Biopython code that builds the backbone (N, CA, C, O; Angstrom):
import numpy as np
from Bio.PDB.StructureBuilder import StructureBuilder

atoms = [
    (1, "MET", "N", (111.726, 36.800, 111.127)),
    (1, "MET", "CA", (110.488, 36.427, 110.489)),
    (1, "MET", "C", (109.339, 36.873, 111.383)),
    (1, "MET", "O", (109.426, 36.849, 112.611)),
    (2, "ILE", "N", (108.278, 37.273, 110.733)),
    (2, "ILE", "CA", (107.098, 37.663, 111.488)),
    (2, "ILE", "C", (105.854, 37.259, 110.706)),
    (2, "ILE", "O", (105.776, 37.432, 109.490)),
    (3, "GLU", "N", (104.905, 36.729, 111.422)),
    (3, "GLU", "CA", (103.618, 36.379, 110.837)),
    (3, "GLU", "C", (102.717, 37.590, 110.975)),
    (3, "GLU", "O", (102.592, 38.148, 112.065)),
    (4, "ARG", "N", (102.106, 37.994, 109.914)),
    (4, "ARG", "CA", (101.219, 39.156, 109.995)),
    (4, "ARG", "C", (100.091, 38.865, 110.973)),
    (4, "ARG", "O", (99.328, 37.914, 110.804)),
    (5, "GLY", "N", (100.004, 39.694, 111.985)),
    (5, "GLY", "CA", (99.016, 39.497, 113.027)),
    (5, "GLY", "C", (99.358, 38.349, 113.955)),
    (5, "GLY", "O", (98.502, 37.881, 114.706)),
    (6, "GLY", "N", (100.609, 37.888, 113.912)),
    (6, "GLY", "CA", (100.989, 36.728, 114.705)),
    (6, "GLY", "C", (102.326, 36.895, 115.392)),
    (6, "GLY", "O", (102.675, 37.982, 115.853)),
    (7, "LYS", "N", (103.063, 35.812, 115.454)),
    (7, "LYS", "CA", (104.301, 35.756, 116.223)),
    (7, "LYS", "C", (105.521, 36.204, 115.423)),
    (7, "LYS", "O", (105.555, 36.153, 114.194)),
    (8, "LEU", "N", (106.514, 36.642, 116.182)),
    (8, "LEU", "CA", (107.800, 37.049, 115.647)),
    (8, "LEU", "C", (108.837, 36.009, 116.038)),
    (8, "LEU", "O", (108.795, 35.465, 117.141)),
    (9, "SER", "N", (109.766, 35.735, 115.134)),
    (9, "SER", "CA", (110.908, 34.889, 115.445)),
    (9, "SER", "C", (112.157, 35.603, 114.953)),
    (9, "SER", "O", (112.344, 35.792, 113.751)),
    (10, "ALA", "N", (113.008, 35.995, 115.887)),
    (10, "ALA", "CA", (114.243, 36.689, 115.530)),
    (10, "ALA", "C", (115.406, 35.972, 116.199)),
    (10, "ALA", "O", (115.380, 35.722, 117.404)),
    (11, "LYS", "N", (116.405, 35.650, 115.427)),
    (11, "LYS", "CA", (117.594, 35.032, 115.994)),
    (11, "LYS", "C", (118.780, 35.369, 115.124)),
    (11, "LYS", "O", (118.627, 35.728, 113.957)),
    (12, "THR", "N", (119.950, 35.255, 115.688)),
    (12, "THR", "CA", (121.156, 35.529, 114.924)),
    (12, "THR", "C", (121.517, 34.304, 114.087)),
    (12, "THR", "O", (121.267, 33.166, 114.485)),
    (13, "VAL", "N", (122.096, 34.555, 112.945)),
    (13, "VAL", "CA", (122.631, 33.499, 112.092)),
    (13, "VAL", "C", (124.103, 33.792, 111.867)),
    (13, "VAL", "O", (124.543, 34.932, 112.010)),
    (14, "LYS", "N", (124.871, 32.756, 111.512)),
    (14, "LYS", "CA", (126.325, 32.958, 111.425)),
    (14, "LYS", "C", (126.710, 33.953, 110.334)),
    (14, "LYS", "O", (127.694, 34.676, 110.485)),
    (15, "ASP", "N", (125.955, 34.003, 109.244)),
    (15, "ASP", "CA", (126.193, 34.979, 108.191)),
    (15, "ASP", "C", (124.939, 35.071, 107.330)),
    (15, "ASP", "O", (123.989, 34.313, 107.521)),
    (16, "VAL", "N", (124.942, 35.984, 106.400)),
    (16, "VAL", "CA", (123.811, 36.129, 105.497)),
    (16, "VAL", "C", (124.244, 35.897, 104.051)),
    (16, "VAL", "O", (123.763, 36.550, 103.124)),
    (17, "LYS", "N", (125.149, 34.965, 103.889)),
    (17, "LYS", "CA", (125.631, 34.612, 102.556)),
    (17, "LYS", "C", (124.751, 33.513, 101.980)),
    (17, "LYS", "O", (124.414, 32.549, 102.668)),
    (18, "GLY", "N", (124.388, 33.662, 100.737)),
    (18, "GLY", "CA", (123.664, 32.614, 100.030)),
    (18, "GLY", "C", (122.455, 32.093, 100.758)),
    (18, "GLY", "O", (121.538, 32.850, 101.075)),
    (19, "ILE", "N", (122.447, 30.777, 101.029)),
    (19, "ILE", "CA", (121.260, 30.149, 101.608)),
    (19, "ILE", "C", (121.361, 29.941, 103.114)),
    (19, "ILE", "O", (120.567, 29.181, 103.669)),
    (20, "THR", "N", (122.288, 30.572, 103.785)),
    (20, "THR", "CA", (122.453, 30.378, 105.226)),
    (20, "THR", "C", (121.149, 30.539, 106.013)),
    (20, "THR", "O", (120.866, 29.698, 106.866)),
    (21, "PRO", "N", (120.338, 31.582, 105.766)),
    (21, "PRO", "CA", (119.097, 31.732, 106.545)),
    (21, "PRO", "C", (118.009, 30.709, 106.202)),
    (21, "PRO", "O", (117.095, 30.512, 107.003)),
    (22, "THR", "N", (118.077, 30.060, 105.052)),
    (22, "THR", "CA", (117.011, 29.165, 104.602)),
    (22, "THR", "C", (116.674, 28.064, 105.603)),
    (22, "THR", "O", (115.490, 27.863, 105.869)),
    (23, "PRO", "N", (117.637, 27.336, 106.176)),
    (23, "PRO", "CA", (117.270, 26.298, 107.151)),
    (23, "PRO", "C", (116.491, 26.841, 108.351)),
    (23, "PRO", "O", (115.636, 26.142, 108.894)),
    (24, "GLU", "N", (116.773, 28.064, 108.768)),
    (24, "GLU", "CA", (116.034, 28.672, 109.878)),
    (24, "GLU", "C", (114.586, 28.930, 109.477)),
    (24, "GLU", "O", (113.674, 28.757, 110.286)),
    (25, "VAL", "N", (114.378, 29.336, 108.254)),
    (25, "VAL", "CA", (113.014, 29.555, 107.764)),
    (25, "VAL", "C", (112.271, 28.223, 107.736)),
    (25, "VAL", "O", (111.132, 28.139, 108.194)),
    (26, "ILE", "N", (112.902, 27.198, 107.208)),
    (26, "ILE", "CA", (112.272, 25.876, 107.085)),
    (26, "ILE", "C", (111.891, 25.312, 108.454)),
    (26, "ILE", "O", (110.861, 24.649, 108.578)),
    (27, "LYS", "N", (112.702, 25.563, 109.479)),
    (27, "LYS", "CA", (112.407, 25.069, 110.827)),
    (27, "LYS", "C", (111.118, 25.656, 111.387)),
    (27, "LYS", "O", (110.409, 24.992, 112.142)),
    (28, "ILE", "N", (110.813, 26.894, 111.021)),
    (28, "ILE", "CA", (109.722, 27.629, 111.660)),
    (28, "ILE", "C", (108.475, 27.767, 110.796)),
    (28, "ILE", "O", (107.358, 27.737, 111.313)),
    (29, "VAL", "N", (108.653, 27.915, 109.500)),
    (29, "VAL", "CA", (107.539, 28.258, 108.621)),
    (29, "VAL", "C", (106.953, 27.014, 107.952)),
    (29, "VAL", "O", (107.682, 26.221, 107.356)),
    (30, "LYS", "N", (105.639, 26.852, 108.056)),
    (30, "LYS", "CA", (104.946, 25.728, 107.425)),
    (30, "LYS", "C", (104.984, 25.873, 105.906)),
    (30, "LYS", "O", (104.991, 26.989, 105.385)),
    (31, "GLU", "N", (105.009, 24.759, 105.208)),
    (31, "GLU", "CA", (105.112, 24.782, 103.743)),
    (31, "GLU", "C", (103.881, 25.379, 103.055)),
    (31, "GLU", "O", (103.976, 25.789, 101.898)),
    (32, "SER", "N", (102.764, 25.439, 103.713)),
    (32, "SER", "CA", (101.523, 25.886, 103.080)),
    (32, "SER", "C", (101.344, 27.409, 103.071)),
    (32, "SER", "O", (100.312, 27.896, 102.612)),
    (33, "VAL", "N", (102.307, 28.154, 103.559)),
    (33, "VAL", "CA", (102.143, 29.601, 103.668)),
    (33, "VAL", "C", (102.746, 30.345, 102.484)),
    (33, "VAL", "O", (103.510, 29.785, 101.698)),
    (34, "THR", "N", (102.388, 31.608, 102.379)),
    (34, "THR", "CA", (102.988, 32.513, 101.404)),
    (34, "THR", "C", (104.019, 33.353, 102.136)),
    (34, "THR", "O", (103.754, 33.872, 103.221)),
    (35, "ILE", "N", (105.179, 33.481, 101.546)),
    (35, "ILE", "CA", (106.259, 34.272, 102.138)),
    (35, "ILE", "C", (106.462, 35.524, 101.295)),
    (35, "ILE", "O", (106.525, 35.460, 100.067)),
    (36, "TYR", "N", (106.562, 36.662, 101.974)),
    (36, "TYR", "CA", (106.834, 37.934, 101.314)),
    (36, "TYR", "C", (108.205, 38.423, 101.771)),
    (36, "TYR", "O", (108.468, 38.501, 102.971)),
    (37, "THR", "N", (109.071, 38.750, 100.828)),
    (37, "THR", "CA", (110.413, 39.242, 101.140)),
    (37, "THR", "C", (110.760, 40.391, 100.202)),
    (37, "THR", "O", (109.952, 40.809, 99.373)),
    (38, "ASP", "N", (111.975, 40.884, 100.357)),
    (38, "ASP", "CA", (112.512, 41.772, 99.332)),
    (38, "ASP", "C", (113.234, 40.903, 98.304)),
    (38, "ASP", "O", (113.141, 39.677, 98.359)),
    (39, "GLU", "N", (113.937, 41.513, 97.388)),
    (39, "GLU", "CA", (114.516, 40.769, 96.273)),
    (39, "GLU", "C", (115.897, 40.170, 96.535)),
    (39, "GLU", "O", (116.539, 39.698, 95.597)),
    (40, "TRP", "N", (116.367, 40.176, 97.767)),
    (40, "TRP", "CA", (117.688, 39.631, 98.071)),
    (40, "TRP", "C", (117.790, 38.204, 97.525)),
    (40, "TRP", "O", (116.891, 37.392, 97.745)),
    (41, "THR", "N", (118.862, 37.901, 96.825)),
    (41, "THR", "CA", (119.008, 36.601, 96.157)),
    (41, "THR", "C", (119.099, 35.430, 97.129)),
    (41, "THR", "O", (118.853, 34.294, 96.724)),
    (42, "GLY", "N", (119.435, 35.656, 98.368)),
    (42, "GLY", "CA", (119.477, 34.592, 99.357)),
    (42, "GLY", "C", (118.120, 33.958, 99.612)),
    (42, "GLY", "O", (118.039, 32.849, 100.142)),
    (43, "TYR", "N", (117.049, 34.659, 99.236)),
    (43, "TYR", "CA", (115.700, 34.119, 99.412)),
    (43, "TYR", "C", (115.237, 33.267, 98.226)),
    (43, "TYR", "O", (114.174, 32.652, 98.300)),
    (44, "ASN", "N", (116.003, 33.217, 97.147)),
    (44, "ASN", "CA", (115.564, 32.513, 95.944)),
    (44, "ASN", "C", (115.252, 31.041, 96.185)),
    (44, "ASN", "O", (114.336, 30.497, 95.569)),
    (45, "SER", "N", (115.991, 30.397, 97.058)),
    (45, "SER", "CA", (115.763, 28.969, 97.307)),
    (45, "SER", "C", (114.414, 28.705, 97.978)),
    (45, "SER", "O", (113.925, 27.576, 97.954)),
    (46, "LEU", "N", (113.818, 29.720, 98.568)),
    (46, "LEU", "CA", (112.518, 29.551, 99.221)),
    (46, "LEU", "C", (111.412, 29.258, 98.215)),
    (46, "LEU", "O", (110.382, 28.686, 98.574)),
    (47, "GLN", "N", (111.616, 29.644, 96.964)),
    (47, "GLN", "CA", (110.586, 29.442, 95.941)),
    (47, "GLN", "C", (110.300, 27.971, 95.686)),
    (47, "GLN", "O", (109.224, 27.630, 95.196)),
    (48, "ARG", "N", (111.238, 27.099, 96.006)),
    (48, "ARG", "CA", (111.017, 25.669, 95.796)),
    (48, "ARG", "C", (110.068, 25.076, 96.834)),
    (48, "ARG", "O", (109.411, 24.068, 96.572)),
    (49, "LEU", "N", (109.994, 25.700, 98.017)),
    (49, "LEU", "CA", (109.191, 25.152, 99.114)),
    (49, "LEU", "C", (107.924, 25.942, 99.428)),
    (49, "LEU", "O", (106.970, 25.396, 99.981)),
    (50, "TYR", "N", (107.915, 27.211, 99.078)),
    (50, "TYR", "CA", (106.829, 28.093, 99.485)),
    (50, "TYR", "C", (106.286, 28.883, 98.295)),
    (50, "TYR", "O", (106.938, 29.013, 97.260)),
    (51, "ASP", "N", (105.077, 29.402, 98.475)),
    (51, "ASP", "CA", (104.568, 30.420, 97.571)),
    (51, "ASP", "C", (105.303, 31.694, 97.983)),
    (51, "ASP", "O", (105.018, 32.254, 99.042)),
    (52, "HIS", "N", (106.232, 32.150, 97.173)),
    (52, "HIS", "CA", (107.144, 33.233, 97.541)),
    (52, "HIS", "C", (106.965, 34.410, 96.596)),
    (52, "HIS", "O", (107.156, 34.279, 95.387)),
    (53, "SER", "N", (106.600, 35.553, 97.144)),
    (53, "SER", "CA", (106.495, 36.790, 96.381)),
    (53, "SER", "C", (107.398, 37.820, 97.019)),
    (53, "SER", "O", (107.680, 37.750, 98.215)),
    (54, "PHE", "N", (107.857, 38.780, 96.225)),
    (54, "PHE", "CA", (108.778, 39.777, 96.769)),
    (54, "PHE", "C", (108.568, 41.138, 96.133)),
    (54, "PHE", "O", (108.027, 41.264, 95.034)),
    (55, "VAL", "N", (109.017, 42.156, 96.865)),
    (55, "VAL", "CA", (109.029, 43.523, 96.355)),
    (55, "VAL", "C", (110.454, 43.855, 95.942)),
    (55, "VAL", "O", (111.418, 43.283, 96.451)),
    (56, "LYS", "N", (110.563, 44.781, 95.020)),
    (56, "LYS", "CA", (111.867, 45.136, 94.458)),
    (56, "LYS", "C", (112.319, 46.488, 95.011)),
    (56, "LYS", "O", (112.155, 47.522, 94.365)),
    (57, "HIS", "N", (112.884, 46.462, 96.203)),
    (57, "HIS", "CA", (113.335, 47.699, 96.835)),
    (57, "HIS", "C", (114.342, 48.443, 95.968)),
    (57, "HIS", "O", (114.338, 49.674, 95.927)),
    (58, "ASN", "N", (115.207, 47.702, 95.272)),
    (58, "ASN", "CA", (116.241, 48.367, 94.463)),
    (58, "ASN", "C", (115.644, 49.119, 93.275)),
    (58, "ASN", "O", (116.337, 49.911, 92.636)),
    (59, "GLN", "N", (114.366, 48.881, 92.970)),
    (59, "GLN", "CA", (113.680, 49.606, 91.898)),
    (59, "GLN", "C", (112.657, 50.588, 92.455)),
    (59, "GLN", "O", (111.834, 51.127, 91.715)),
    (60, "GLY", "N", (112.715, 50.816, 93.772)),
    (60, "GLY", "CA", (111.796, 51.758, 94.407)),
    (60, "GLY", "C", (110.420, 51.185, 94.697)),
    (60, "GLY", "O", (109.495, 51.933, 95.012)),
    (61, "GLU", "N", (110.269, 49.867, 94.596)),
    (61, "GLU", "CA", (108.984, 49.228, 94.897)),
    (61, "GLU", "C", (108.998, 48.746, 96.344)),
    (61, "GLU", "O", (109.842, 47.935, 96.726)),
    (62, "TYR", "N", (108.066, 49.244, 97.139)),
    (62, "TYR", "CA", (108.009, 48.873, 98.555)),
    (62, "TYR", "C", (106.714, 48.159, 98.916)),
    (62, "TYR", "O", (106.651, 47.452, 99.922)),
    (63, "VAL", "N", (105.684, 48.341, 98.100)),
    (63, "VAL", "CA", (104.407, 47.667, 98.296)),
    (63, "VAL", "C", (103.860, 47.307, 96.920)),
    (63, "VAL", "O", (103.886, 48.112, 95.988)),
    (64, "ASN", "N", (103.362, 46.073, 96.817)),
    (64, "ASN", "CA", (102.713, 45.631, 95.587)),
    (64, "ASN", "C", (101.499, 44.803, 96.014)),
    (64, "ASN", "O", (101.588, 43.584, 96.156)),
    (65, "GLY", "N", (100.368, 45.477, 96.217)),
    (65, "GLY", "CA", (99.184, 44.805, 96.747)),
    (65, "GLY", "C", (99.446, 44.359, 98.181)),
    (65, "GLY", "O", (99.756, 45.183, 99.043)),
    (66, "ARG", "N", (99.322, 43.045, 98.442)),
    (66, "ARG", "CA", (99.580, 42.499, 99.783)),
    (66, "ARG", "C", (101.071, 42.259, 100.026)),
    (66, "ARG", "O", (101.477, 41.959, 101.149)),
    (67, "ILE", "N", (101.863, 42.385, 99.007)),
    (67, "ILE", "CA", (103.295, 42.069, 99.116)),
    (67, "ILE", "C", (104.050, 43.280, 99.647)),
    (67, "ILE", "O", (104.123, 44.319, 98.991)),
    (68, "HIS", "N", (104.614, 43.131, 100.846)),
    (68, "HIS", "CA", (105.459, 44.168, 101.445)),
    (68, "HIS", "C", (106.239, 43.549, 102.602)),
    (68, "HIS", "O", (105.916, 42.461, 103.078)),
    (69, "THR", "N", (107.257, 44.256, 103.035)),
    (69, "THR", "CA", (108.068, 43.802, 104.174)),
    (69, "THR", "C", (107.975, 44.798, 105.331)),
    (69, "THR", "O", (108.822, 44.794, 106.224)),
    (70, "ASN", "N", (106.959, 45.639, 105.317)),
    (70, "ASN", "CA", (106.825, 46.689, 106.331)),
    (70, "ASN", "C", (106.712, 46.128, 107.743)),
    (70, "ASN", "O", (107.219, 46.745, 108.679)),
    (71, "THR", "N", (106.069, 44.989, 107.925)),
    (71, "THR", "CA", (105.855, 44.433, 109.260)),
    (71, "THR", "C", (107.177, 44.118, 109.936)),
    (71, "THR", "O", (107.395, 44.513, 111.081)),
    (72, "ILE", "N", (108.059, 43.415, 109.249)),
    (72, "ILE", "CA", (109.345, 43.056, 109.841)),
    (72, "ILE", "C", (110.263, 44.277, 109.921)),
    (72, "ILE", "O", (111.051, 44.395, 110.859)),
    (73, "GLU", "N", (110.171, 45.169, 108.964)),
    (73, "GLU", "CA", (110.988, 46.377, 109.011)),
    (73, "GLU", "C", (110.587, 47.269, 110.180)),
    (73, "GLU", "O", (111.439, 47.928, 110.774)),
    (74, "ASP", "N", (109.299, 47.297, 110.515)),
    (74, "ASP", "CA", (108.838, 48.044, 111.690)),
    (74, "ASP", "C", (109.460, 47.477, 112.965)),
    (74, "ASP", "O", (109.893, 48.230, 113.838)),
    (75, "PHE", "N", (109.502, 46.140, 113.070)),
    (75, "PHE", "CA", (110.119, 45.510, 114.239)),
    (75, "PHE", "C", (111.574, 45.936, 114.385)),
    (75, "PHE", "O", (111.994, 46.358, 115.462)),
    (76, "TRP", "N", (112.352, 45.826, 113.297)),
    (76, "TRP", "CA", (113.777, 46.181, 113.373)),
    (76, "TRP", "C", (113.955, 47.666, 113.688)),
    (76, "TRP", "O", (114.876, 48.038, 114.416)),
    (77, "SER", "N", (113.095, 48.503, 113.154)),
    (77, "SER", "CA", (113.166, 49.933, 113.432)),
    (77, "SER", "C", (112.960, 50.219, 114.918)),
    (77, "SER", "O", (113.706, 51.001, 115.508)),
    (78, "LEU", "N", (111.950, 49.590, 115.526)),
    (78, "LEU", "CA", (111.688, 49.782, 116.952)),
    (78, "LEU", "C", (112.821, 49.232, 117.814)),
    (78, "LEU", "O", (113.197, 49.851, 118.810)),
    (79, "LEU", "N", (113.365, 48.080, 117.441)),
    (79, "LEU", "CA", (114.475, 47.509, 118.192)),
    (79, "LEU", "C", (115.698, 48.426, 118.143)),
    (79, "LEU", "O", (116.301, 48.726, 119.173)),
    (80, "LYS", "N", (116.052, 48.861, 116.948)),
    (80, "LYS", "CA", (117.221, 49.744, 116.798)),
    (80, "LYS", "C", (117.022, 51.060, 117.548)),
    (80, "LYS", "O", (117.954, 51.572, 118.169)),
    (81, "ARG", "N", (115.810, 51.603, 117.490)),
    (81, "ARG", "CA", (115.535, 52.860, 118.192)),
    (81, "ARG", "C", (115.653, 52.667, 119.697)),
    (81, "ARG", "O", (116.156, 53.546, 120.397)),
    (82, "GLY", "N", (115.200, 51.535, 120.196)),
    (82, "GLY", "CA", (115.336, 51.246, 121.625)),
    (82, "GLY", "C", (116.792, 51.147, 122.052)),
    (82, "GLY", "O", (117.170, 51.620, 123.124)),
    (83, "ILE", "N", (117.599, 50.532, 121.209)),
    (83, "ILE", "CA", (119.013, 50.382, 121.538)),
    (83, "ILE", "C", (119.716, 51.737, 121.528)),
    (83, "ILE", "O", (120.419, 52.077, 122.480)),
    (84, "THR", "N", (119.532, 52.508, 120.462)),
    (84, "THR", "CA", (120.248, 53.787, 120.380)),
    (84, "THR", "C", (119.661, 54.845, 121.303)),
    (84, "THR", "O", (120.393, 55.695, 121.811)),
    (85, "GLY", "N", (118.345, 54.806, 121.527)),
    (85, "GLY", "CA", (117.703, 55.849, 122.320)),
    (85, "GLY", "C", (117.693, 55.588, 123.810)),
    (85, "GLY", "O", (117.655, 56.532, 124.599)),
    (86, "ILE", "N", (117.726, 54.322, 124.215)),
    (86, "ILE", "CA", (117.630, 53.998, 125.640)),
    (86, "ILE", "C", (118.915, 53.353, 126.149)),
    (86, "ILE", "O", (119.522, 53.812, 127.116)),
    (87, "TYR", "N", (119.309, 52.282, 125.477)),
    (87, "TYR", "CA", (120.426, 51.485, 125.988)),
    (87, "TYR", "C", (121.783, 51.899, 125.413)),
    (87, "TYR", "O", (122.815, 51.643, 126.034)),
    (88, "HIS", "N", (121.796, 52.529, 124.248)),
    (88, "HIS", "CA", (122.991, 53.033, 123.575)),
    (88, "HIS", "C", (123.926, 51.935, 123.047)),
    (88, "HIS", "O", (124.744, 52.198, 122.165)),
    (89, "PHE", "N", (123.816, 50.731, 123.568)),
    (89, "PHE", "CA", (124.658, 49.634, 123.115)),
    (89, "PHE", "C", (124.050, 48.311, 123.566)),
    (89, "PHE", "O", (123.486, 48.226, 124.657)),
    (90, "THR", "N", (124.159, 47.293, 122.742)),
    (90, "THR", "CA", (123.715, 45.951, 123.113)),
    (90, "THR", "C", (124.758, 44.969, 122.625)),
    (90, "THR", "O", (125.119, 44.973, 121.448)),
    (91, "SER", "N", (125.235, 44.140, 123.509)),
    (91, "SER", "CA", (126.256, 43.152, 123.140)),
    (91, "SER", "C", (125.625, 41.991, 122.382)),
    (91, "SER", "O", (124.408, 41.810, 122.425)),
    (92, "LYS", "N", (126.439, 41.208, 121.690)),
    (92, "LYS", "CA", (125.960, 40.027, 120.989)),
    (92, "LYS", "C", (125.284, 39.060, 121.975)),
    (92, "LYS", "O", (124.300, 38.404, 121.635)),
    (93, "LYS", "N", (125.813, 38.984, 123.171)),
    (93, "LYS", "CA", (125.242, 38.091, 124.181)),
    (93, "LYS", "C", (123.777, 38.424, 124.444)),
    (93, "LYS", "O", (122.961, 37.515, 124.595)),
    (94, "HIS", "N", (123.433, 39.688, 124.500)),
    (94, "HIS", "CA", (122.075, 40.103, 124.822)),
    (94, "HIS", "C", (121.161, 40.196, 123.619)),
    (94, "HIS", "O", (119.954, 40.379, 123.775)),
    (95, "LEU", "N", (121.707, 40.076, 122.429)),
    (95, "LEU", "CA", (120.847, 40.021, 121.252)),
    (95, "LEU", "C", (120.343, 38.615, 121.088)),
    (95, "LEU", "O", (119.594, 38.332, 120.152)),
]
sb = StructureBuilder()
sb.init_structure("model")
sb.init_model(0)
sb.init_chain("A")
sb.init_seg("    ")
for serial, (resi, resn, name, xyz) in enumerate(atoms, 1):
    if name == "N":
        sb.init_residue(resn, " ", resi, " ")
    sb.init_atom(name, np.array(xyz, "f"), 0.0, 1.0, " ", f" {name:<3s}", serial, name[0])
structure = sb.get_structure()
């Protein structure tokens, strides 16, 4: 998760099935915010607690006004590039 112009929170979760990530979101994100995601069905439960909008990557939609996931995707891109380009490998312990 990343706040636009703010802090990043990245941690491992046991799996990405169904609502597994939802409790992690609830721990960190205030109820009064708007959440932008892609259309993955695991995010559907967030609509009950947050103003939740999403882009439809599977339909070729990557930006819809203010709705996009580019900020978090940029973070993952830089992290992956650092691992493959500099370190070549990172263990689960160091993630």
